[in-house]
Backbone atoms as SQL, in Angstrom:
CREATE TABLE atoms (id INTEGER PRIMARY KEY, chain TEXT, resi INTEGER, resn TEXT, atom TEXT, x REAL, y REAL, z REAL);
INSERT INTO atoms VALUES
  (1, 'A', 1, 'MET', 'N', 21.932, 68.330, 226.105),
  (2, 'A', 1, 'MET', 'CA', 22.055, 69.890, 226.174),
  (3, 'A', 1, 'MET', 'C', 20.908, 70.586, 225.653),
  (4, 'A', 2, 'ASN', 'N', 20.100, 71.367, 226.727),
  (5, 'A', 2, 'ASN', 'CA', 19.874, 72.351, 226.485),
  (6, 'A', 2, 'ASN', 'C', 19.695, 73.579, 225.601),
  (7, 'A', 3, 'LYS', 'N', 19.281, 74.451, 225.186),
  (8, 'A', 3, 'LYS', 'CA', 19.597, 75.441, 224.417),
  (9, 'A', 3, 'LYS', 'C', 20.655, 76.489, 225.071),
  (10, 'A', 4, 'LYS', 'N', 19.864, 76.615, 226.620),
  (11, 'A', 4, 'LYS', 'CA', 20.647, 78.009, 227.231),
  (12, 'A', 4, 'LYS', 'C', 22.239, 77.185, 227.495),
  (13, 'A', 5, 'GLU', 'N', 21.904, 75.837, 227.653),
  (14, 'A', 5, 'GLU', 'CA', 23.817, 75.879, 227.943),
  (15, 'A', 5, 'GLU', 'C', 24.423, 75.120, 226.383),
  (16, 'A', 6, 'LEU', 'N', 23.611, 75.456, 225.566),
  (17, 'A', 6, 'LEU', 'CA', 24.722, 75.114, 223.882),
  (18, 'A', 6, 'LEU', 'C', 24.569, 76.686, 223.584),
  (19, 'A', 7, 'ILE', 'N', 24.234, 77.955, 224.459),
  (20, 'A', 7, 'ILE', 'CA', 24.310, 79.312, 224.098),
  (21, 'A', 7, 'ILE', 'C', 25.631, 79.708, 225.022),
  (22, 'A', 8, 'ILE', 'N', 25.609, 78.880, 226.097),
  (23, 'A', 8, 'ILE', 'CA', 26.992, 79.131, 226.748),
  (24, 'A', 8, 'ILE', 'C', 27.979, 78.394, 226.582),
  (25, 'A', 9, 'THR', 'N', 27.801, 77.813, 226.153),
  (26, 'A', 9, 'THR', 'CA', 29.330, 76.549, 225.581),
  (27, 'A', 9, 'THR', 'C', 29.639, 77.383, 223.961),
  (28, 'A', 10, 'GLU', 'N', 28.760, 78.201, 223.242),
  (29, 'A', 10, 'GLU', 'CA', 29.328, 78.691, 222.226),
  (30, 'A', 10, 'GLU', 'C', 30.210, 80.356, 222.593),
  (31, 'A', 11, 'ILE', 'N', 29.769, 81.003, 223.488),
  (32, 'A', 11, 'ILE', 'CA', 29.896, 81.808, 224.080),
  (33, 'A', 11, 'ILE', 'C', 31.134, 82.102, 224.633),
  (34, 'A', 12, 'GLN', 'N', 31.513, 80.846, 225.166),
  (35, 'A', 12, 'GLN', 'CA', 32.675, 80.688, 225.705),
  (36, 'A', 12, 'GLN', 'C', 33.513, 80.494, 224.848),
  (37, 'A', 13, 'GLN', 'N', 33.292, 80.272, 223.491),
  (38, 'A', 13, 'GLN', 'CA', 34.564, 80.039, 222.806),
  (39, 'A', 13, 'GLN', 'C', 34.595, 81.470, 221.432),
  (40, 'A', 14, 'VAL', 'N', 33.748, 82.233, 222.419),
  (41, 'A', 14, 'VAL', 'CA', 33.873, 83.837, 221.224),
  (42, 'A', 14, 'VAL', 'C', 34.583, 84.176, 222.163),
  (43, 'A', 15, 'PRO', 'N', 35.509, 85.162, 221.149),
  (44, 'A', 15, 'PRO', 'CA', 37.190, 85.698, 221.876),
  (45, 'A', 15, 'PRO', 'C', 36.729, 86.960, 222.595),
  (46, 'A', 16, 'GLU', 'N', 37.230, 87.385, 223.529),
  (47, 'A', 16, 'GLU', 'CA', 37.197, 88.851, 223.737),
  (48, 'A', 16, 'GLU', 'C', 36.632, 89.457, 223.053),
  (49, 'A', 17, 'PRO', 'N', 37.472, 90.341, 222.375),
  (50, 'A', 17, 'PRO', 'CA', 37.173, 91.430, 221.570),
  (51, 'A', 17, 'PRO', 'C', 35.531, 90.907, 221.455),
  (52, 'A', 18, 'LEU', 'N', 35.290, 89.921, 220.916),
  (53, 'A', 18, 'LEU', 'CA', 33.715, 90.329, 220.281),
  (54, 'A', 18, 'LEU', 'C', 32.615, 89.989, 221.426),
  (55, 'A', 19, 'LEU', 'N', 33.021, 90.198, 222.209),
  (56, 'A', 19, 'LEU', 'CA', 31.890, 89.610, 223.698),
  (57, 'A', 19, 'LEU', 'C', 31.390, 90.661, 223.821),
  (58, 'A', 20, 'GLU', 'N', 31.316, 92.166, 223.558),
  (59, 'A', 20, 'GLU', 'CA', 30.489, 93.532, 223.376),
  (60, 'A', 20, 'GLU', 'C', 29.327, 93.244, 222.665),
  (61, 'A', 21, 'GLU', 'N', 29.814, 92.738, 221.846),
  (62, 'A', 21, 'GLU', 'CA', 29.044, 92.706, 220.283),
  (63, 'A', 21, 'GLU', 'C', 27.803, 91.571, 220.569),
  (64, 'A', 22, 'VAL', 'N', 28.401, 90.452, 221.099),
  (65, 'A', 22, 'VAL', 'CA', 27.541, 89.395, 221.042),
  (66, 'A', 22, 'VAL', 'C', 26.013, 89.861, 222.782),
  (67, 'A', 23, 'LEU', 'N', 27.229, 90.765, 223.830),
  (68, 'A', 23, 'LEU', 'CA', 26.153, 90.985, 224.618),
  (69, 'A', 23, 'LEU', 'C', 25.312, 92.473, 224.021),
  (70, 'A', 24, 'ASP', 'N', 26.219, 93.293, 223.777),
  (71, 'A', 24, 'ASP', 'CA', 24.491, 94.058, 222.574),
  (72, 'A', 24, 'ASP', 'C', 23.520, 93.482, 222.066),
  (73, 'A', 25, 'PHE', 'N', 23.811, 92.493, 221.400),
  (74, 'A', 25, 'PHE', 'CA', 22.877, 91.558, 220.348),
  (75, 'A', 25, 'PHE', 'C', 21.954, 90.583, 221.403),
  (76, 'A', 26, 'VAL', 'N', 22.290, 89.966, 222.343),
  (77, 'A', 26, 'VAL', 'CA', 21.373, 89.596, 223.263),
  (78, 'A', 26, 'VAL', 'C', 20.572, 90.858, 224.188),
  (79, 'A', 27, 'ARG', 'N', 20.936, 91.709, 223.928),
  (80, 'A', 27, 'ARG', 'CA', 20.021, 92.936, 224.811),
  (81, 'A', 27, 'ARG', 'C', 19.214, 93.496, 224.199),
  (82, 'A', 28, 'LEU', 'N', 19.386, 93.950, 222.460),
  (83, 'A', 28, 'LEU', 'CA', 18.626, 93.981, 222.077),
  (84, 'A', 28, 'LEU', 'C', 17.230, 93.073, 221.515),
  (85, 'A', 29, 'LEU', 'N', 17.813, 91.412, 220.929),
  (86, 'A', 29, 'LEU', 'CA', 16.934, 90.764, 221.491),
  (87, 'A', 29, 'LEU', 'C', 15.619, 91.156, 222.608),
  (88, 'A', 30, 'ARG', 'N', 16.141, 90.758, 224.126),
  (89, 'A', 30, 'ARG', 'CA', 15.560, 91.452, 224.529),
  (90, 'A', 30, 'ARG', 'C', 13.992, 92.447, 224.920),
  (91, 'A', 31, 'ALA', 'N', 15.146, 93.203, 224.196),
  (92, 'A', 31, 'ALA', 'CA', 14.265, 94.383, 224.391),
  (93, 'A', 31, 'ALA', 'C', 13.315, 94.398, 223.017),
  (94, 'A', 32, 'LYS', 'N', 13.961, 93.638, 222.052),
  (95, 'A', 32, 'LYS', 'CA', 12.507, 93.164, 220.804),
  (96, 'A', 32, 'LYS', 'C', 11.438, 92.638, 221.728),
  (97, 'A', 33, 'HIS', 'N', 11.671, 91.753, 222.561),
  (98, 'A', 33, 'HIS', 'CA', 10.770, 90.633, 222.527),
  (99, 'A', 33, 'HIS', 'C', 10.033, 91.899, 223.800),
  (100, 'A', 34, 'THR', 'N', 10.464, 92.471, 224.949),
  (101, 'A', 34, 'THR', 'CA', 9.519, 93.030, 225.694),
  (102, 'A', 34, 'THR', 'C', 8.887, 93.993, 224.764),
  (103, 'A', 35, 'GLN', 'N', 9.029, 94.952, 223.699),
  (104, 'A', 35, 'GLN', 'CA', 8.791, 95.306, 222.940),
  (105, 'A', 35, 'GLN', 'C', 7.202, 94.807, 222.175),
  (106, 'A', 36, 'GLU', 'N', 7.572, 93.821, 221.671),
  (107, 'A', 36, 'GLU', 'CA', 6.013, 93.074, 220.868),
  (108, 'A', 36, 'GLU', 'C', 5.137, 92.587, 222.411),
  (109, 'A', 37, 'LYS', 'N', 5.894, 92.149, 223.309),
  (110, 'A', 37, 'LYS', 'CA', 4.674, 91.644, 224.149),
  (111, 'A', 37, 'LYS', 'C', 3.900, 93.440, 224.776),
  (112, 'A', 38, 'LEU', 'N', 4.615, 94.292, 224.492),
  (113, 'A', 38, 'LEU', 'CA', 3.540, 95.580, 225.054),
  (114, 'A', 38, 'LEU', 'C', 2.951, 96.090, 223.567),
  (115, 'A', 39, 'GLU', 'N', 3.122, 95.610, 222.605),
  (116, 'A', 39, 'GLU', 'CA', 2.409, 96.294, 221.389),
  (117, 'A', 39, 'GLU', 'C', 1.375, 95.387, 221.741),
  (118, 'A', 40, 'ILE', 'N', 1.464, 93.904, 221.585),
  (119, 'A', 40, 'ILE', 'CA', 0.435, 92.925, 221.738),
  (120, 'A', 40, 'ILE', 'C', -0.422, 92.957, 222.579),
  (121, 'A', 41, 'SER', 'N', 0.099, 93.532, 224.029),
  (122, 'A', 41, 'SER', 'CA', -0.956, 94.181, 225.024),
  (123, 'A', 41, 'SER', 'C', -2.091, 95.063, 224.734),
  (124, 'A', 42, 'LEU', 'N', -1.574, 95.904, 224.140),
  (125, 'A', 42, 'LEU', 'CA', -1.767, 97.259, 223.635),
  (126, 'A', 42, 'LEU', 'C', -2.868, 97.169, 222.732),
  (127, 'A', 43, 'LEU', 'N', -2.928, 96.409, 221.929),
  (128, 'A', 43, 'LEU', 'CA', -3.522, 96.014, 220.838),
  (129, 'A', 43, 'LEU', 'C', -4.704, 94.723, 221.702),
  (130, 'A', 44, 'SER', 'N', -4.542, 94.314, 222.252),
  (131, 'A', 44, 'SER', 'CA', -5.322, 93.456, 222.547),
  (132, 'A', 44, 'SER', 'C', -6.009, 94.150, 223.682),
  (133, 'A', 45, 'GLU', 'N', -5.962, 95.328, 224.118),
  (134, 'A', 45, 'GLU', 'CA', -6.669, 96.209, 225.406),
  (135, 'A', 45, 'GLU', 'C', -7.745, 96.673, 224.029),
  (136, 'A', 46, 'SER', 'N', -7.223, 97.234, 223.411),
  (137, 'A', 46, 'SER', 'CA', -8.495, 98.271, 222.921),
  (138, 'A', 46, 'SER', 'C', -9.607, 97.146, 222.043),
  (139, 'A', 47, 'SER', 'N', -9.053, 96.233, 221.516),
  (140, 'A', 47, 'SER', 'CA', -9.689, 94.768, 221.167),
  (141, 'A', 47, 'SER', 'C', -11.073, 94.734, 222.333),
  (142, 'A', 48, 'LEU', 'N', -10.610, 94.186, 223.515),
  (143, 'A', 48, 'LEU', 'CA', -10.778, 93.699, 224.743),
  (144, 'A', 48, 'LEU', 'C', -11.749, 94.607, 225.355),
  (145, 'A', 49, 'ALA', 'N', -12.095, 96.019, 225.328),
  (146, 'A', 49, 'ALA', 'CA', -11.986, 96.861, 225.576),
  (147, 'A', 49, 'ALA', 'C', -13.993, 97.464, 225.460),
  (148, 'A', 50, 'LYS', 'N', -14.191, 96.780, 223.903),
  (149, 'A', 50, 'LYS', 'CA', -15.520, 96.636, 223.604),
  (150, 'A', 50, 'LYS', 'C', -16.367, 95.702, 224.285),
  (151, 'A', 51, 'ASP', 'N', -15.736, 94.755, 225.261),
  (152, 'A', 51, 'ASP', 'CA', -16.605, 93.635, 225.954),
  (153, 'A', 51, 'ASP', 'C', -16.441, 94.408, 227.319),
  (154, 'A', 52, 'TRP', 'N', -15.399, 94.713, 227.998),
  (155, 'A', 52, 'TRP', 'CA', -15.667, 95.232, 229.224),
  (156, 'A', 52, 'TRP', 'C', -15.770, 96.516, 229.908),
  (157, 'A', 53, 'LEU', 'N', -16.449, 97.582, 228.749),
  (158, 'A', 53, 'LEU', 'CA', -16.752, 98.278, 229.131),
  (159, 'A', 53, 'LEU', 'C', -18.348, 98.312, 228.783),
  (160, 'A', 54, 'ARG', 'N', -18.947, 97.227, 228.575),
  (161, 'A', 54, 'ARG', 'CA', -20.225, 97.256, 228.723),
  (162, 'A', 54, 'ARG', 'C', -21.010, 97.630, 230.283),
  (163, 'A', 55, 'PRO', 'N', -22.113, 97.826, 230.568),
  (164, 'A', 55, 'PRO', 'CA', -22.750, 97.900, 231.566),
  (165, 'A', 55, 'PRO', 'C', -22.715, 96.932, 231.931),
  (166, 'A', 56, 'GLU', 'N', -23.579, 95.607, 231.803),
  (167, 'A', 56, 'GLU', 'CA', -23.477, 94.838, 231.673),
  (168, 'A', 56, 'GLU', 'C', -22.259, 94.051, 232.726),
  (169, 'A', 57, 'GLU', 'N', -21.360, 94.089, 231.715),
  (170, 'A', 57, 'GLU', 'CA', -19.687, 93.276, 232.394),
  (171, 'A', 57, 'GLU', 'C', -19.507, 94.308, 234.006),
  (172, 'A', 58, 'ASP', 'N', -20.138, 95.605, 233.966),
  (173, 'A', 58, 'ASP', 'CA', -19.836, 96.060, 235.027),
  (174, 'A', 58, 'ASP', 'C', -21.057, 95.595, 236.026),
  (175, 'A', 59, 'ASP', 'N', -22.236, 95.564, 235.704),
  (176, 'A', 59, 'ASP', 'CA', -23.169, 94.619, 236.786),
  (177, 'A', 59, 'ASP', 'C', -22.304, 92.988, 237.382),
  (178, 'A', 60, 'ALA', 'N', -22.028, 92.881, 236.534),
  (179, 'A', 60, 'ALA', 'CA', -21.730, 91.121, 236.901),
  (180, 'A', 60, 'ALA', 'C', -20.426, 91.540, 237.894),
  (181, 'A', 61, 'TRP', 'N', -19.754, 92.488, 237.970),
  (182, 'A', 61, 'TRP', 'CA', -18.018, 92.675, 238.430),
  (183, 'A', 61, 'TRP', 'C', -18.675, 93.388, 240.028),
  (184, 'A', 62, 'ARG', 'N', -20.400, 93.804, 240.172),
  (185, 'A', 62, 'ARG', 'CA', -20.095, 94.773, 240.897),
  (186, 'A', 62, 'ARG', 'C', -19.956, 94.213, 242.621),
  (187, 'A', 63, 'ASP', 'N', -20.413, 93.222, 242.537),
  (188, 'A', 63, 'ASP', 'CA', -20.598, 92.201, 244.069),
  (189, 'A', 63, 'ASP', 'C', -19.589, 91.519, 244.507),
  (190, 'A', 64, 'LEU', 'N', -18.709, 92.015, 243.647),
  (191, 'A', 64, 'LEU', 'CA', -17.575, 91.013, 244.124),
  (192, 'A', 64, 'LEU', 'C', -16.088, 91.694, 244.834);
């Protein structure tokens, strides 16, 4: 059984009144993951910009 199937099995056993909390938690995890990916992208961009913004880089891509 893969992890998704295990989670579904567990959720099926959660009492109805707790399902709203489970849903909130899953949404929180997804938002956190999205935010972390965005932060990593922004940090990488400033680091890589040093190489991307060089005149030699512009020359190399000019004919493409």
